[in-house]
C-alpha positions as CSV (number, residue, x, y, z in Angstrom):
1,M,130.2,81.5,139.4
2,S,127.6,81.9,136.7
3,S,126.5,78.9,134.7
4,A,126.2,78.8,131.0
5,K,124.2,76.7,128.6
6,L,124.6,76.1,124.8
7,S,121.8,77.6,122.9
8,P,120.2,75.4,120.2
9,A,121.8,77.6,117.5
10,I,125.3,77.1,119.0
11,K,124.7,73.4,119.4
12,Q,123.8,73.2,115.7
13,L,126.9,75.2,114.7
14,L,129.1,72.9,116.7
15,K,127.9,69.9,114.7
16,L,129.2,71.5,111.5
17,R,132.8,71.5,110.2
18,N,133.6,67.8,111.0
19,P,133.9,68.0,114.8
20,K,134.5,64.3,115.3
21,P,137.8,62.4,114.7
22,L,138.2,60.8,111.3
23,S,137.4,57.2,110.9
24,G,140.4,54.9,110.4
25,P,140.8,52.4,107.6
26,S,139.2,49.0,107.9
27,L,141.2,46.3,109.7
28,S,141.5,44.4,106.4
29,K,143.6,47.3,105.1
30,L,145.3,48.4,108.3
31,L,146.6,45.2,109.7
32,P,148.4,44.1,106.5
33,T,150.2,47.5,106.5
34,F,151.1,47.1,110.1
35,S,152.4,43.7,109.4
36,K,154.4,44.6,106.3
37,T,156.0,47.7,107.8
38,Y,156.7,46.0,111.1
39,Q,158.4,43.0,109.5
40,D,160.5,45.4,107.5
41,A,161.4,47.2,110.8
42,R,162.3,43.9,112.4
43,Q,164.8,43.1,109.6
44,R,166.5,46.4,110.4
45,S,166.3,46.0,114.2
46,A,164.2,49.2,114.3
47,E,161.1,48.0,116.1
48,S,161.0,50.9,118.6
49,G,161.5,53.4,115.8
50,W,158.6,51.8,113.9
51,L,156.3,51.9,116.9
52,V,157.1,55.6,117.6
53,L,156.6,56.7,114.0
54,T,153.4,54.7,113.5
55,T,151.9,56.1,116.7
56,C,152.7,59.6,115.8
57,T,151.5,59.2,112.2
58,L,148.2,57.9,113.3
59,L,147.8,60.5,116.0
60,T,148.6,63.4,113.6
61,A,146.2,62.0,111.0
62,N,143.6,62.0,113.8
63,R,142.6,58.3,113.6
64,P,142.3,57.4,117.3
65,E,140.6,54.2,116.6
66,S,143.7,53.0,114.7
67,I,145.8,53.8,117.8
68,G,143.9,51.1,119.7
69,H,144.4,48.7,116.8
70,L,148.1,49.5,116.8
71,Y,148.4,48.6,120.5
72,R,146.6,45.3,120.0
73,F,148.7,44.5,117.0
74,V,152.0,44.9,118.9
75,T,150.9,43.1,122.0
76,R,149.1,40.0,120.6
77,S,149.9,37.3,118.1
78,D,146.2,37.6,117.2
79,P,145.0,41.3,117.3
80,S,141.4,40.1,118.0
81,A,142.4,38.4,121.2
82,A,141.0,39.9,124.4
83,D,144.2,40.1,126.3
84,S,147.9,40.6,125.6
85,T,150.2,37.7,126.3
86,M,153.2,39.1,128.1
87,L,152.6,41.8,130.7
88,G,156.1,43.3,130.8
89,D,156.3,43.6,127.0
90,S,152.9,45.1,126.9
91,V,153.7,47.7,129.5
92,N,156.9,48.7,127.7
93,K,155.1,49.2,124.4
94,A,152.2,51.1,126.0
95,A,154.7,53.3,127.8
96,L,156.6,53.9,124.5
97,M,153.3,54.8,122.7
98,R,152.2,57.0,125.6
99,E,155.5,59.0,125.6
100,S,155.5,59.3,121.8
101,A,152.0,60.8,122.0
102,L,153.0,63.2,124.8
103,K,156.0,64.5,122.7
104,S,153.6,65.0,119.7
105,T,152.0,67.8,121.7
106,I,154.8,70.1,120.6
107,F,154.2,69.5,117.0
108,V,150.4,69.0,116.6
109,G,148.9,70.5,119.8
110,V,146.9,69.3,122.7
111,P,143.5,68.3,121.2
112,R,144.6,65.4,119.0
113,V,146.9,64.2,121.7
114,I,144.0,64.0,124.2
115,I,141.9,62.1,121.7
116,S,144.6,59.6,120.9
117,L,145.8,59.1,124.4
118,T,142.2,58.4,125.4
119,A,141.9,55.8,122.7
120,L,145.2,54.2,123.8
121,H,144.1,54.2,127.4
122,E,140.8,52.5,126.5
123,A,142.7,49.8,124.7
124,L,144.9,48.9,127.6
125,E,144.2,46.0,129.9
126,D,143.7,46.7,133.6
127,D,147.0,45.1,134.6
128,V,148.9,47.2,132.0
129,K,147.2,50.4,133.3
130,S,148.2,49.5,136.9
131,S,151.8,48.9,135.8
132,L,152.3,52.2,134.1
133,R,153.9,55.0,136.1
134,K,151.5,57.3,137.9
135,E,153.9,60.0,139.2
136,S,155.0,62.9,137.0
137,H,158.7,63.4,136.2
138,R,158.1,66.8,134.6
139,T,156.8,68.9,137.4
140,A,158.8,72.1,137.5
141,T,160.2,73.1,140.9
142,P,162.6,75.8,142.1
143,G,165.2,73.0,142.3
144,N,164.9,71.7,138.8
145,V,163.8,74.6,136.6
146,E,167.3,75.5,135.6
147,A,168.1,72.0,134.6
148,I,164.9,71.9,132.4
149,L,165.9,75.2,130.7
150,H,169.5,73.9,130.2
151,R,168.2,70.7,128.6
152,G,165.8,72.7,126.4
153,R,168.5,75.1,125.2
154,G,170.9,72.3,124.7
155,L,168.5,70.4,122.5
156,W,167.6,73.6,120.6
157,D,171.3,74.2,119.8
158,E,171.8,70.6,118.9
159,L,168.9,70.6,116.5
160,Y,169.4,73.9,114.8
161,D,173.2,74.4,114.8
162,P,174.8,76.4,113.1
163,H,171.7,78.6,112.9
164,S,170.4,78.1,116.5
165,A,171.3,81.6,117.8
166,K,169.9,83.3,114.7
167,L,166.7,81.3,114.8
168,H,166.4,81.9,118.5
169,A,166.5,85.6,118.0
170,K,164.1,85.5,115.0
171,L,161.4,83.6,116.9
172,G,161.9,85.8,119.9
173,S,161.3,88.8,117.7
174,L,157.9,87.4,116.7
175,H,156.7,87.4,120.3
176,P,159.0,87.7,123.3
177,D,157.4,84.8,125.1
178,F,157.3,82.5,122.1
179,I,160.9,81.3,122.1
180,E,160.8,81.0,125.9
181,F,157.8,78.7,125.7
182,I,159.6,76.6,123.0
183,I,162.8,76.2,125.1
184,Q,160.8,75.2,128.2
185,A,158.7,72.7,126.1
186,Y,161.9,71.3,124.6
187,G,163.5,70.9,128.0
188,S,160.5,69.4,129.8
189,V,158.8,67.4,127.0
190,L,160.9,66.8,123.9
191,A,164.4,66.2,125.4
192,P,165.1,62.7,126.8
193,L,164.3,62.6,130.6
194,P,167.2,62.2,132.9
195,P,167.3,59.1,135.1
196,D,165.0,59.0,138.1
197,S,166.1,59.6,141.7
198,T,167.4,56.0,142.0
199,G,169.5,56.3,138.8
200,N,167.2,54.1,136.7
201,P,165.8,55.1,133.3
202,V,162.3,56.6,133.4
203,Q,159.6,54.2,132.0
204,G,158.9,54.9,128.4
205,N,161.7,57.4,128.0
206,L,162.6,58.1,124.3
207,S,166.2,58.5,123.2
208,R,167.4,61.6,121.4
209,A,167.0,59.9,118.0
210,L,163.5,58.6,118.8
211,G,162.5,62.1,119.8
212,S,163.4,63.3,116.3
213,V,161.4,60.4,114.9
214,V,158.4,61.9,116.7
215,G,159.0,65.3,115.1
216,S,159.6,63.8,111.7
217,A,156.5,61.7,111.8
218,C,154.2,64.4,113.1
219,L,155.3,67.0,110.6
220,R,155.3,64.6,107.7
221,A,151.8,63.6,108.5
222,E,150.7,67.2,109.2
223,G,151.7,68.4,105.7
224,G,152.2,72.1,104.7
225,V,155.0,72.6,107.1
226,G,158.0,71.8,104.9
227,A,160.6,74.0,106.6
228,Q,159.8,72.6,110.0
229,Q,159.8,69.0,108.7
230,T,163.2,69.5,107.1
231,S,164.6,71.0,110.3
232,H,163.5,67.9,112.3
233,V,164.7,65.5,109.7
234,F,168.1,67.3,110.0
235,G,167.6,66.8,113.7
236,L,167.3,63.1,113.2
237,L,170.4,63.0,111.1
238,K,172.3,65.0,113.7
239,A,171.4,62.4,116.4
240,R,174.2,60.2,115.0
241,G,176.6,62.5,116.9
242,V,174.9,61.9,120.3
243,L,177.0,59.0,121.5
244,Q,175.7,59.0,125.2
245,N,173.3,56.1,125.7
246,Q,173.0,55.6,121.9
247,S,171.7,52.2,120.9
248,N,172.5,50.4,117.7
249,E,168.9,51.2,116.6
250,D,169.5,54.9,117.3
251,A,172.7,54.9,115.3
252,W,170.9,53.3,112.3
253,L,167.8,55.5,112.5
254,S,170.0,58.6,112.4
255,S,172.0,57.3,109.4
256,D,171.1,58.4,105.8
257,E,169.6,55.0,105.2
258,G,167.6,54.9,108.4
259,T,166.3,58.5,108.0
260,E,165.1,57.7,104.5
261,W,163.4,54.5,105.8
262,V,161.6,56.6,108.5
263,I,160.2,59.0,105.9
264,R,159.2,56.2,103.5
265,T,157.5,54.2,106.2
266,I,155.5,57.2,107.4
267,D,154.3,57.7,103.8
268,E,153.4,54.0,103.5
269,I,151.2,54.2,106.6
270,L,149.7,57.5,105.5
271,D,148.8,56.1,102.1
272,V,146.6,53.5,103.8
273,V,145.2,55.8,106.5
274,E,144.3,58.4,103.9
275,D,143.3,55.8,101.4
276,G,145.4,57.6,98.8
277,T,147.6,56.7,95.9
278,P,151.0,55.1,96.4
279,S,153.7,57.3,97.9
280,S,155.6,59.6,95.6
281,A,158.7,58.4,97.2
282,D,158.0,54.9,95.8
283,S,156.4,55.9,92.5
284,P,157.8,59.3,91.4
285,T,156.6,59.0,87.8
286,T,153.0,57.9,88.5
287,S,151.8,59.2,91.8
288,Q,150.8,62.6,92.9
289,P,153.3,64.3,95.3
290,R,152.1,64.0,98.9
291,E,152.0,67.7,99.4
292,N,149.6,68.2,96.5
293,R,147.2,65.4,97.3
294,E,143.7,65.8,98.5
295,V,143.1,64.6,102.0
296,D,139.6,64.2,103.2
297,G,138.3,66.0,100.2
298,R,140.6,69.1,100.5
299,P,143.9,69.8,98.9
300,T,146.9,69.8,101.2
301,A,149.3,72.8,101.1
302,K,152.3,72.6,98.9
303,L,155.5,72.5,100.8
């Protein structure tokens, strides 16, 4: 196999166009926002939803440093402390963040997920790392591939009904492999995992409603994808009809009130991360709509 080296000219080109992740806000700005939005979530018994949407918002905004700060915030009474206080609680929260990041791959792609998962991994304590599951539950085999496809098509139909068949055909017409890739990804990554071989829930598994919180947060933070964002907000609302293994938090998140709270909370976090003006959802007469704002010196696309 031949080797290759980067020429000086190529190295110089690769330094252009902002190749590094964006810097997060200072802790003096970030921690009060975490605290305010988390306390609001606690009052609504929506702490898991808050952790999922905050993880996905920071990941999509490409602020990996803030991912580490988020983990320390949720596992310590003092975020500057070296170690978390309760191992079991820290493992559960790390698993939830890790799974949220994995599902984000469907919406924002692999590169940002690699960067944010690396930042999360670096923030974890050794005992937390050793307690997280090491075996994959998503390896496709001849014995499970049909179940994966069944889960994927079931989730697709659930999200996009009554237009699921029409949309399936439309995306298939764009490229014959495109819709098949989506269905496989929905079945193996986005849909909730079935219980493990012993019948126990898989560590970090996200419910159907929390999976839609992932999509809503990623697409809201991404900007310029209004139709897709609307589809996955509808998906969150439709999760109210998924009664199997539905928690009280899932039921509330998929209500009109809960879904509105999800969107507003994403915006509140983005406003601090992007150091922008107050959210248009809170100040419709004075703030610039999110889709028209400048982010990092460039205008975002209008939805």
